[in-house]
DRENDREN-702150 format. One record per atom (N, C-alpha, C, O, CB): residue in three letters; x, y, z. Coordinates in steps of 0.001 Angstrom, whole numbers, padded with zeros to 6 digits, always signed. Glycine has a CB too. Example, Ala and Ser with C-alpha at 12.3 -4.5 7.8 and 13.67 -1.06 7.14 Angstrom:
BEGIN
ALA+013190-005690+007800 ALA+012300-004500+007800 ALA+013200-003300+007800 ALA+014236-003319+008465 ALA+011308-004473+009046 SER+012850-002250+007080 SER+013670-001060+007140 SER+012900+000030+007870 SER+013409+001138+008039 SER+014084-000598+005725 
//
This chain:
BEGIN
MET+003992+107122+188103 MET+003578+105838+187551 MET+002555+105197+188469 MET+002637+105303+189693 MET+004790+104905+187352 SER+001605+104540+187864 SER+000625+103830+188680 SER+001230+102526+189186 SER+002286+102087+188731 SER-000669+103555+187875 GLN+000543+101935+190121 GLN+001016+100667+190664 GLN+001049+099598+189569 GLN+001967+098779+189528 GLN+000119+100212+191836 TYR+000050+099605+188685 TYR-000017+098650+187588 TYR+001195+098798+186673 TYR+001814+097803+186298 TYR-001315+098838+186790 THR+001536+100027+186314 THR+002678+100280+185443 THR+003967+099857+186118 THR+004843+099289+185466 THR+002745+101756+185055 ASP+004106+100122+187421 ASP+005297+099704+188150 ASP+005442+098187+188128 ASP+006543+097670+187939 ASP+005244+100209+189592 ALA+004345+097481+188320 ALA+004387+096026+188314 ALA+004797+095510+186939 ALA+005584+094570+186831 ALA+003026+095445+188719 ASN+004261+096129+185893 ASN+004627+095712+184539 ASN+006101+095983+184262 ASN+006772+095166+183631 ASN+003757+096433+183504 ALA+006607+097115+184724 ALA+008007+097448+184512 ALA+008911+096440+185214 ALA+009903+095989+184642 ALA+008303+098865+185010 VAL+008573+096090+186438 VAL+009371+095111+187187 VAL+009311+093756+186489 VAL+010326+093080+186319 VAL+008867+094989+188653 GLN+008103+093378+186091 GLN+007932+092098+185411 GLN+008729+092093+184105 GLN+009373+091095+183778 GLN+006431+091820+185134 SER+008693+093181+183369 SER+009411+093272+182114 SER+010914+093202+182351 SER+011630+092519+181619 SER+009045+094559+181380 LEU+011395+093909+183374 LEU+012816+093885+183688 LEU+013268+092499+184108 LEU+014368+092067+183763 LEU+013132+094887+184780 ALA+012424+091804+184850 ALA+012773+090465+185311 ALA+012670+089442+184177 ALA+013214+088342+184271 ALA+011867+090055+186476 GLY+011975+089812+183120 GLY+011844+088914+181981 GLY+010887+087763+182228 GLY+010981+086728+181568 GLY+013179+088374+181614 THR+009974+087928+183164 THR+009046+086837+183449 THR+007610+087316+183342 THR+007288+088464+183650 THR+009307+086254+184841 ASN+006789+086438+182912 ASN+005356+086647+182888 ASN+004747+085270+183104 ASN+004502+084524+182156 ASN+004865+087323+181534 THR+004511+084952+184361 THR+004096+083607+184728 THR+002840+083172+184007 THR+002753+082024+183570 THR+003881+083521+186206 THR+001865+084052+183868 THR+000632+083687+183181 THR+000917+083280+181741 THR+000414+082254+181285 THR-000367+084848+183216 ALA+001697+084048+181031 ALA+002031+083721+179643 ALA+002843+082436+179567 ALA+002649+081629+178658 ALA+002806+084872+178989 ASP+003753+082243+180517 ASP+004577+081038+180498 ASP+003760+079782+180778 ASP+003959+078753+180132 ASP+005697+081158+181513 VAL+002846+079863+181732 VAL+001973+078722+182029 VAL+001037+078471+180853 VAL+000816+077322+180470 VAL+001157+078970+183328 THR+000490+079529+180284 THR-000399+079390+179129 THR+000338+078754+177960 THR-000220+077901+177270 THR-000970+080757+178716 SER+001573+079154+177730 SER+002373+078571+176654 SER+002589+077080+176892 SER+002458+076282+175964 SER+003726+079293+176537 LEU+002915+076700+178116 LEU+003112+075286+178449 LEU+001826+074492+178231 LEU+001839+073443+177587 LEU+003585+075138+179907 VAL+000727+074992+178765 VAL-000556+074296+178609 VAL-000930+074205+177128 VAL-001390+073158+176671 VAL-001675+075023+179405 GLY-000739+075275+176386 GLY-001037+075264+174956 GLY-000206+074235+174208 GLY-000725+073522+173349 GLY-000801+076637+174364 ARG+001089+074151+174531 ARG+001951+073156+173883 ARG+001467+071747+174192 ARG+001421+070894+173306 ARG+003415+073325+174336 ILE+001108+071504+175437 ILE+000633+070173+175826 ILE-000662+069839+175092 ILE-000814+068743+174554 ILE+000419+070094+177358 LEU-001593+070790+175074 LEU-002894+070528+174447 LEU-002769+070266+172951 LEU-003462+069399+172419 LEU-003834+071699+174682 ILE-001906+070995+172273 ILE-001773+070771+170827 ILE-000979+069490+170557 ILE-001162+068858+169517 ILE-001082+071985+170147 ALA-000099+069105+171485 ALA+000700+067899+171295 ALA-000093+066616+171528 ALA+000212+065581+170935 ALA+001887+067927+172216 VAL-001101+066679+172382 VAL-001842+065475+172764 VAL-002422+064757+171549 VAL-002344+063531+171468 VAL-002962+065833+173735 ILE-002993+065485+170618 ILE-003613+064832+169461 ILE-002574+064092+168623 ILE-002861+063025+168081 ILE-004347+065865+168594 PHE-001380+064647+168514 PHE-000322+063990+167749 PHE+000201+062762+168496 PHE+000457+061724+167885 PHE+000829+064974+167468 LEU+000358+062878+169793 LEU+000838+061747+170591 LEU-000152+060584+170518 LEU+000242+059443+170275 LEU+001057+062172+172061 LEU-001433+060875+170729 LEU-002446+059820+170661 LEU-002527+059196+169272 LEU-002663+057979+169142 LEU-003806+060375+171054 SER-002443+060023+168243 SER-002498+059515+166873 SER-001303+058616+166574 SER-001460+057532+166012 SER-002547+060675+165873 GLY-000118+059066+166948 GLY+001092+058263+166711 GLY+001061+056944+167461 GLY+001424+055904+166910 GLY+002330+059044+167118 LEU+000627+056979+168721 LEU+000555+055748+169518 LEU-000511+054798+168979 LEU-000323+053582+169000 LEU+000263+056080+170988 SER-001626+055342+168496 SER-002663+054468+167930 SER-002169+053811+166643 SER-002548+052679+166343 SER-003959+055268+167655 LYS-001336+054503+165888 LYS-000752+053904+164683 LYS+000202+052776+165050 LYS+000261+051761+164357 LYS-000017+054968+163850 LEU+000948+052949+166133 LEU+001828+051891+166615 LEU+001032+050680+167089 LEU+001446+049537+166897 LEU+002711+052411+167744 ALA-000107+050943+167706 ALA-000940+049864+168241 ALA-001657+049086+167143 ALA-001953+047905+167324 ALA-001958+050427+169211 ALA-001937+049715+166025 ALA-002673+049066+164934 ALA-002028+049386+163596 ALA-002633+050061+162763 ALA-004150+049508+164931 PRO-000801+048907+163378 PRO-000105+049276+162137 PRO-000794+048753+160875 PRO-000779+049426+159844 PRO+001313+048759+162178 THR-001394+047567+160940 THR-002047+047010+159750 THR-003218+047882+159309 THR-003388+048148+158119 THR-002533+045577+160025 ALA-004016+048321+160265 ALA-005146+049193+159938 ALA-004653+050516+159352 ALA-005239+051043+158407 ALA-006009+049452+161191 THR-003576+051042+159921 THR-003029+052311+159429 THR-002482+052153+158013 THR-002690+053016+157160 THR-001922+052823+160369 ILE-001790+051058+157773 ILE-001260+050803+156422 ILE-002414+050684+155431 ILE-002316+051173+154306 ILE-000389+049508+156399 GLY-003502+050041+155839 GLY-004681+049941+154980 GLY-005276+051301+154667 GLY-005675+051571+153535 GLY-005728+049066+155629 TYR-005332+052160+155684 TYR-005878+053509+155485 TYR-004989+054318+154543 TYR-005485+055021+153662 TYR-006022+054241+156838 ILE-003686+054215+154730 ILE-002744+054929+153866 ILE-002883+054423+152428 ILE-002885+055210+151481 ILE-001281+054748+154373 THR-002996+053110+152279 THR-003167+052510+150954 THR-004465+052986+150306 THR-004493+053290+149114 THR-003156+050974+151053 SER-005545+053051+151100 SER-006838+053476+150549 SER-006815+054928+150076 SER-007622+055321+149235 SER-007933+053297+151591 ALA-005903+055712+150609 ALA-005763+057101+150163 ALA-004928+057195+148887 ALA-004791+058270+148303 ALA-005126+057952+151268 GLY-004371+056058+148460 GLY-003606+056031+147218 GLY-002172+056498+147358 GLY-001521+056813+146362 GLY-004283+056863+146205 LEU-001672+056547+148587 LEU-000300+056997+148787 LEU+000682+055843+148572 LEU+000378+054700+148914 LEU-000129+057589+150199 PRO+001846+056132+148013 PRO+002832+055074+147792 PRO+003564+054717+149092 PRO+003573+055497+150044 PRO+003844+055507+146717 LEU+004158+053562+149114 LEU+004994+053101+150227 LEU+004317+053282+151593 LEU+004812+054032+152433 LEU+006319+053845+150214 PRO+003198+052604+151813 PRO+002449+052816+153052 PRO+003225+052457+154324 PRO+003020+053079+155367 PRO+001188+052016+153008 GLN+004117+051456+154247 GLN+004912+051107+155429 GLN+005880+052228+155785 GLN+006092+052528+156959 GLN+005684+049801+155192 VAL+006461+052840+154763 VAL+007373+053970+154990 VAL+006594+055165+155519 VAL+007040+055851+156439 VAL+008122+054349+153684 ALA+005422+055411+154930 ALA+004578+056519+155400 ALA+004171+056316+156858 ALA+004132+057271+157634 ALA+003322+056652+154516 LEU+003869+055068+157227 LEU+003535+054763+158621 LEU+004710+055092+159535 LEU+004536+055763+160552 LEU+003140+053279+158773 ALA+005886+054630+159182 ALA+007068+054883+160014 ALA+007349+056377+160151 ALA+007632+056867+161244 ALA+008292+054176+159426 ILE+007270+057083+159048 ILE+007524+058530+159078 ILE+006486+059230+159945 ILE+006833+060086+160758 ILE+007511+059120+157649 SER+005214+058872+159778 SER+004170+059557+160545 SER+004297+059272+162031 SER+004073+060170+162843 SER+002788+059140+160054 VAL+004650+058043+162414 VAL+004825+057724+163837 VAL+005991+058516+164415 VAL+005885+059074+165507 VAL+005057+056206+164036 ILE+007091+058565+163692 ILE+008262+059324+164175 ILE+007912+060797+164338 ILE+008231+061407+165358 ILE+009458+059169+163202 ILE+007258+061363+163334 ILE+006912+062788+163395 ILE+005911+063053+164520 ILE+006090+063983+165306 ILE+006333+063263+162044 GLU+004860+062238+164596 GLU+003808+062499+165582 GLU+004277+062250+167016 GLU+004058+063091+167888 GLU+002595+061634+165285 VAL+004912+061120+167268 VAL+005351+060826+168635 VAL+006537+061709+169008 VAL+006549+062330+170071 VAL+005726+059333+168780 GLY+007531+061758+168127 GLY+008709+062587+168410 GLY+008368+064062+168523 GLY+008833+064752+169430 GLY+009751+062395+167333 GLY+007545+064541+167587 GLY+007163+065959+167608 GLY+006343+066316+168826 GLY+006528+067385+169407 GLY+006387+066310+166363 SER+005441+065436+169221 SER+004614+065738+170398 SER+005450+065749+171666 SER+005240+066594+172536 SER+003477+064719+170534 ILE+006388+064830+171783 ILE+007266+064820+172959 ILE+008126+066080+172982 ILE+008335+066680+174036 ILE+008162+063555+172965 ALA+008621+066471+171816 ALA+009411+067708+171740 ALA+008574+068918+172137 ALA+009053+069792+172859 ALA+009972+067903+170323 LEU+007318+068977+171669 LEU+006443+070095+172043 LEU+006169+070109+173542 LEU+006250+071158+174181 LEU+005121+070018+171275 ILE+005848+068958+174097 ILE+005513+068885+175520 ILE+006696+069310+176378 ILE+006530+070068+177334 ILE+005072+067465+175896 THR+007881+068830+176045 THR+009059+069158+176848 THR+009645+070515+176484 THR+010437+071078+177239 THR+010115+068087+176680 GLY+009259+071031+175341 GLY+009804+072308+174904 GLY+011225+072174+174394 GLY+012050+073062+174606 GLY+009759+073306+176032 TYR+011515+071077+173729 TYR+012850+070826+173184 TYR+012836+071053+171679 TYR+012039+070436+170971 TYR+013324+069385+173514 GLN+013703+071928+171179 GLN+013728+072261+169753 GLN+012303+072561+169273 GLN+011857+072080+168231 GLN+014356+071095+168922 THR+011621+073363+170062 THR+010182+073557+169919 THR+009801+074172+168579 THR+008846+073722+167947 THR+009672+074426+171034 LYS+010520+075180+168142 LYS+010168+075823+166877 LYS+010312+074854+165709 LYS+009470+074835+164812 LYS+011042+077057+166645 TRP+011367+074054+165715 TRP+011552+073058+164666 TRP+010459+072000+164716 TRP+009878+071645+163691 TRP+012924+072400+164791 ALA+010182+071497+165924 ALA+009157+070462+166082 ALA+007801+070972+165604 ALA+007090+070278+164879 ALA+009067+070008+167553 ALA+007451+072180+166012 ALA+006163+072750+165606 ALA+006117+072978+164100 ALA+005078+072766+163475 ALA+005904+074071+166345 GLY+007216+073401+163518 GLY+007269+073609+162071 GLY+007097+072310+161300 GLY+006366+072263+160311 GLY+008582+074260+161685 ILE+007764+071262+161747 ILE+007643+069957+161092 ILE+006223+069431+161252 ILE+005639+068923+160295 ILE+008665+068946+161676 LEU+005661+069549+162458 LEU+004282+069109+162669 LEU+003301+069926+161830 LEU+002300+069387+161359 LEU+003915+069211+164150 ALA+003570+071213+161638 ALA+002693+072056+160811 ALA+002688+071568+159368 ALA+001625+071435+158762 ALA+003142+073534+160869 VAL+003856+071303+158819 VAL+003942+070801+157439 VAL+003266+069432+157351 VAL+002506+069177+156417 VAL+005431+070707+156970 PHE+003535+068559+158307 PHE+002925+067230+158344 PHE+001395+067332+158373 PHE+000703+066575+157693 PHE+003429+066443+159571 THR+000886+068264+159156 THR-000556+068422+159305 THR-001204+068911+158017 THR-002300+068470+157673 THR-000864+069386+160436 ILE-000548+069808+157306 ILE-001062+070270+156008 ILE-001043+069126+154996 ILE-002004+068932+154252 ILE-000228+071468+155481 VAL+000051+068375+154973 VAL+000145+067239+154047 VAL-000954+066222+154360 VAL-001589+065697+153446 VAL+001549+066568+154135 ALA-001181+065940+155645 ALA-002235+064998+156043 ALA-003609+065510+155608 ALA-004441+064736+155135 ALA-002210+064771+157573 ALA-003841+066792+155767 ALA-005128+067372+155348 ALA-005336+067183+153850 ALA-006416+066787+153413 ALA-005193+068876+155708 LEU-004312+067463+153077 LEU-004417+067352+151625 LEU-004532+065903+151164 LEU-005230+065620+150190 LEU-003219+068004+150969 ALA-003859+064985+151848 ALA-003856+063582+151436 ALA-005088+062815+151903 ALA-005583+061943+151189 ALA-002622+062906+151958 PHE-005585+063134+153096 PHE-006624+062299+153697 PHE-007978+062978+153873 PHE-008980+062301+154102 PHE-006159+061825+155012 HIS-008022+064284+153771 HIS-009277+065007+154022 HIS-009596+065964+152881 HIS-010026+067094+153111 HIS-009196+065782+155347 ASN-009384+065507+151650 ASN-009500+066405+150504 ASN-010843+066323+149779 ASN-011027+066987+148759 ASN-008404+066112+149538 HIS-011773+065531+150277 HIS-013112+065448+149671 HIS-014033+066409+150425 HIS-014827+066000+151273 HIS-013677+063968+149713 LEU-013907+067681+150095 LEU-014561+068727+150884 LEU-016073+068767+150731 LEU-016741+069471+151488 LEU-014004+070054+150508 ALA-016627+068040+149785 ALA-018088+067958+149676 ALA-018672+067093+150794 ALA-019846+067225+151139 ALA-018494+067392+148302 ASP-017855+066216+151352 ASP-018242+065379+152495 ASP-018055+066215+153768 ASP-016952+066687+154046 ASP-017384+064039+152553 GLN-019120+066395+154529 GLN-019086+067261+155718 GLN-017999+066839+156711 GLN-017324+067695+157281 GLN-020449+067248+156414 ASN-017821+065530+156924 ASN-016774+065068+157843 ASN-015390+065410+157326 ASN-014529+065848+158088 ASN-016885+063564+158063 GLN-015173+065212+156035 GLN-013882+065550+155452 GLN-013630+067058+155514 GLN-012515+067502+155787 GLN-013808+065059+154002 PHE-014671+067825+155259 PHE-014577+069284+155327 PHE-014147+069728+156731 PHE-013238+070544+156886 PHE-015932+069933+154948 ILE-014807+069185+157732 ILE-014480+069538+159125 ILE-013060+069102+159475 ILE-012306+069869+160074 ILE-015488+068889+160104 ASN-012693+067877+159105 ASN-011344+067389+159408 ASN-010271+068173+158661 ASN-009192+068418+159200 ASN-011232+065912+159062 PHE-010559+068563+157430 PHE-009603+069377+156682 PHE-009334+070688+157422 PHE-008183+071064+157643 PHE-010126+069659+155254 PHE-010411+071374+157800 PHE-010222+072669+158460 PHE-009761+072538+159918 PHE-009198+073481+160473 PHE-011515+073460+158409 LYS-009993+071389+160533 LYS-009397+071117+161850 LYS-007881+071087+161687 LYS-007151+071658+162499 LYS-009926+069758+162456 ASN-007413+070421+160637 ASN-005978+070380+160388 ASN-005419+071768+160095 ASN-004332+072115+160557 ASN-005674+069442+159230 ILE-006159+072555+159329 ILE-005717+073919+159043 ILE-005626+074722+160345 ILE-004663+075460+160553 ILE-006685+074611+158043 SER-006615+074578+161211 SER-006607+075293+162499 SER-005448+074847+163380 SER-004792+075670+164018 SER-007930+075076+163240 MET-005200+073550+163412 MET-004071+073032+164197 MET-002754+073601+163664 MET-001846+073924+164430 MET-004041+071479+164159 THR-002672+073714+162355 THR-001470+074295+161752 THR-001290+075738+162214 THR-000168+076173+162476 THR-001549+074231+160211 GLY-002388+076477+162314 GLY-002305+077849+162823 GLY-001740+077893+164231 GLY-000899+078740+164532 GLY-003677+078505+162800 GLY-002183+077002+165089 GLY-001651+076935+166450 GLY-000173+076575+166456 GLY+000610+077139+167220 GLY-002433+075922+167275 LEU+000199+075640+165606 LEU+001609+075249+165523 LEU+002474+076399+165012 LEU+003600+076584+165473 LEU+001771+074027+164610 LEU+001953+077166+164067 LEU+002717+078308+163560 LEU+002891+079387+164628 LEU+003875+080126+164610 LEU+002026+078901+162330 GLN+001948+079478+165549 GLN+002120+080392+166684 GLN+003320+079955+167531 GLN+004091+080790+168004 GLN+000830+080438+167554 VAL+003468+078659+167713 VAL+004616+078134+168460 VAL+005904+078409+167683 VAL+006920+078773+168276 VAL+004453+076606+168724 VAL+005866+078238+166369 VAL+007037+078555+165549 VAL+007414+080027+165727 VAL+008591+080360+165868 VAL+006764+078241+164053 ALA+006421+080891+165720 ALA+006682+082330+165805 ALA+007156+082773+167188 ALA+008053+083609+167298 ALA+005437+083096+165436 PHE+006560+082216+168240 PHE+006809+082750+169578 PHE+007590+081822+170490 PHE+007939+082216+171602 PHE+005521+083078+170222 GLY+007870+080619+170061 GLY+008691+079710+170851 GLY+007929+079024+171963 GLY+006703+079091+172046 GLY+009842+080448+171431 ALA+008694+078361+172813 ALA+008129+077486+173838 ALA+007798+078195+175135 ALA+006976+077707+175911 ALA+009073+076376+174121 GLY+008410+079319+175384 GLY+008205+079988+176667 GLY+009219+079533+177711 GLY+010103+078721+177441 GLY+006793+079731+177172 ARG+009064+080076+178891 ARG+010050+079863+179955 ARG+010054+078433+180474 ARG+011111+077918+180840 ARG+009786+080811+181099 PHE+008888+077776+180515 PHE+008803+076423+181046 PHE+009066+075417+179933 PHE+008160+074719+179476 PHE+007423+076171+181691 SER+010324+075357+179508 SER+010709+074486+178395 SER+012186+074159+178496 SER+012951+074865+179154 SER+010393+075149+177031 LEU+012570+073093+177843 LEU+013988+072768+177772 LEU+014740+073803+176933 LEU+015911+074079+177193 LEU+014185+071362+177188 ASP+014079+074368+175940 ASP+014709+075411+175128 ASP+015136+076600+175996 ASP+016218+077151+175798 ASP+013745+075881+174022 ALA+014299+076993+176949 ALA+014616+078131+177815 ALA+015784+077814+178739 ALA+016549+078712+179089 ALA+013392+078530+178640 ARG+015933+076575+179135 ARG+017032+076186+180037 ARG+018381+076211+179322 ARG+019421+076345+179967 ARG+016778+074786+180614 ARG+018371+076082+178008 ARG+019624+076018+177246 ARG+020208+077397+176963 ARG+021330+077502+176468 ARG+019398+075289+175938 ARG+019468+078444+177268 ARG+019959+079808+176980 ARG+020957+080249+177990 ARG+021472+081364+177904 ARG+018820+080802+176937 
//
């Protein structure tokens, strides 16, 4: 066996891959930041958010505001800490698709087109978290 293969075997036996674990943590933080900032901005300006929700024609804008803040702030904190990560990422993925369809559905408008596909791309990243979990640097890993 080469030295490289020996190192991989030891790493595999130990169940650790620091680069992948750090990358997973950084990835979770980076994808969570947009949700955290969005949720906090909605808390800071609820009237403006309710107006935006109303302008999209959605019913019960106050309820939609409360739900979106809970999902965005709660989900981002769960992603960052790695707590119930697969569930949090799954809920955020569904939320992101719903937001794309409700708020960015005028695809002839270049800004709406970009925002729609930004949401689709974010959903892809979240589904990666659903598929592969939080990694070693997470509360989920500590519970095993």
